[in-house]
N, C-alpha and C positions, 0 to 999 in steps of 0.2 A: 485679617482684616488688620491691613498695616497701618499704621497711626501715622497721621500727617504732619507734618512737622521736628520730625526724632529720627533718624540717620536706623539702622535696623544694623544689627550683629553681622551680615555679609556689608556692608555699607559703610561702617566704619572704617575695618578693617581698608577694603580700598580704597579709600578715599586717602589716609593714613600711608598708603603705601603710594599710592599717586605721586604724593605729596614728598616723599621722601625719597622718591627717583630720581629728582630734577637736585638731590643729594651726593648723585654719587660726584666724587673723587677732588669734592671740597672737604673746607672744615672751616671750623669758627673760625677769627682771627683773635687772637692774642696778644698783640699787641708786642713781638719778637719784633726786634729788625732787623733780624736775617730773613725773616720770610717772602716769597716769594707773592707780592699780591695785586699782578698782573700777567699776562697774559698778551700777548701780539694781534689772537682772532679769538671770535667767541668763536666758544669749541661746547656751549650749552646748548640743555632741546631746543632753546626758544630764538635759535640763533635767529639776527636778522641786523636790521643794518645797525648802527647807531644813528644816533640823535644829531645835527648837524649843531654847534654852537654849545655845544655840552660836554666842553673836555677842559683839560687844565695843561699846561705846558710846564713837563721837568724840561732841568739842563741834565744835561752827562757828565760825564769828567773833562771832555772836547768842549765842552760849551756850546755842544748838540743840542736841539728843542728836538724832547717828546711828546708822541698826547699819550699821556693817563685818563681816563675814564673808570669810575665804578659806579657801575648799574644795579648796587646795595648788593647778588648773587652773585659777579662777577665783575672781574676788572681785566680794562683792552692795558694797551701801550704797542707804541712806534713810535719810530721814524718821521719827524716830520720832515717833508721837503716840500721845496717852491715847487709851482705848479707849471709855473714856464721854462723851467730850469731838469727840472729833472733829481738836483743836487739836496742834501742837505742844510737844513735849514741850522746855523752855526752862527751866536755873537758871544758877543762879551758884556751881556747887556745885566746878565744876574749871574750869579760866582756858581757854580759846579755845587749840585745837590738842587735847588732851588725847585721851589714847586710854586707855580703861579698858575691863578685863577680856583675854579669851582672842579674838581673832581670828582664831586657824586654827582649822578642826573638827579632832574625835580622826582623819576616818577622813583626813586628807590627808599623803596619801603619796609624793607628787610636790613637786616644786620649785616655789615662785613662776613663774606667768609670770601676768603682764599684758596688756590687749589693746591690739591693735598701732592707730593712728589711721587 
């Protein structure tokens, strides 16, 4: 007879393996300034659309804007394009390297992990 409320000897390793399977290709963020912290596409097991309005804008060396989002387990970045012209959005409102806005999504409950190279 199995106890309710406890994991069996088979159940616990199964749950651990399932949790860790989502960690393939990532590692904890250590604060190294040369670390890749975002990619331009969702490559995780939970692929899906990003939430509209939950992104920061980072200015690249040319003064062009890039969307950046961190949902806690994966980070994303992509150039920001004008929806009418299709051209990159570039201006000098902020100096290159500036990040404006909150890049972490509200649903982020996990610590930051970054892509393994």
